C-alpha positions, 0 to 999 in steps of 0.5 A: 427470039434470043440474042446474047452479045458479049455477056459477062458475069463474075462471082467473086474471082470466078468468071462464070461468063466470059463474053458469050455470044448466041442467037436463037431463031424463032421455032428453034430448039437450041442446045447448050452443052458444056462441063460443070462450071462452064456457064450453062446455068448462069446463062439460064439465070441471066436469060430468066432475069434471076441473075443480073449480068455484069456487062453485055446484053441479052434480049429475049422475045424483044425484051432486055433482061436488064431494061425490061425484066418484067417483059422477059418474065411475061415471055418465058416459061422456065424449068430449072434443074430442080423441080419447083412445085408446092408440095402441099398442093395436089398436081392439079392444084399446082397447075391451077395456081400457076394458071391463075397467077398468069391471069387466066380465068377459072374456066381457062385455068381448069381446062389448061390444067387438065390438058397438061395433066394428060400430056405429062401422064399425071392424070392418075395422080392429079389429086395426090399431094405433090409432096408424095410424088416420085422424083420423075412425077415432080419433074414432069409437073414442074415441066408442065407448070413452065408451059401453062400459059404457052410462052413464046420462049421456053427455057429448060435447064436439064429437063429430063434429069431424074426421069426414066427412059419412058419419061424422057421420051415423053418429054422429048415428044412434048418439046417437039410438039411445042416447037411444031407450034412455033415455040422457041426452046433453049435446052441445057442437058447432060445427055448428049443423045438428047441434044443430038435428037432434039436440037436444031443447033448446039453450042458448046461452052467451056470456062464461060466461052462458046468454043463451038457452035453448029448443027449436030452433023456440023459438029461431028463433021468438024472432027473429020476422021472416022472412029474405031470403037473396040471392046477388049476381052479384059480390062487388064489389057487397057494400059497396054492397048493405050500404049499401042494406040499411041504408037500406031495413031499418035500421042494426040489421039486421045482415046475415050475409055468407058467406065468398064475399062474395056470399051475404047473409042479412038480416031482413025485418021486413015479409016480402014487402013488405021483399023487394020494397023491397030488390029495387027499391032494388038494381035502382035501384042497378045491383046484380044478384042471381042469387037472392033469397027469403024464408026462416025464421030458422035457428040461424045467424041465432039465433047471429048475433043473440045473439052478434053474429057468425055461427057460421062466424066462431067460430074467428076470434073475438077471445075467448080460447079456453078452452084458452088459459086452461087450461080 
């Protein structure tokens, strides 16, 4: 349903896409991960005909984004990073307007609007102006608008940003239901657990290139070694702990440290043996931990290994954001 071949796009001297190749099968949820400036949003904008590529090709539902952009637009539903709703209209009127713009008659439009209001838990505020909605409500209304005419391809650019945990789970249910009905979904997300939970296949892009692709399990298995996950009793132990880990495991271990400076995840090349060696070295160094255990690699570990920093640090990446370069 989506095929991308050698797609390139520059914004001045900044290369947003540098020869991307992707293929998404019908009925798949395809996750697109990457740090800020990696090319995720530029890819979405090319596929939705909002940006014209410099070279390469992109086909969506059999339609070329350059030769037949109208055909592409007739085949997709799009929800961007920011909710695009008419603030002067009510939630119901927003959905009704979108349905009518797609050519549905009055009866079909009303029925579809009410159906989506129920699916996205907006019935109680359907007669309230969208400008008075909370951020989460606006996001749900925007998602509902993208699904009005049941498009064969749905492109979701960080669809659950700004939603609370309940709203995120409800959105996951809607996406899963869509795919169960045969819809193809391209999903970019900043939540790795979202990709882990939803995506049939995942591509990681960085600096405009695809640097890894596979199922969630395939990407995790590619790292090989198990991980040691430990929690220090004090953040003051962090620097000494990292030095000890470097000595025991090696300088290429690249430990992942959370924002509290107490939780550390690091590869364990020899599994339990490595864990025992690390704990012994920490004990000799006078460093105490509240817990330490072996764990399978996560998508966070994959992201760290591929891009050089954890996904939680994405917002502080020194790469220019796509918004800054006009993407």
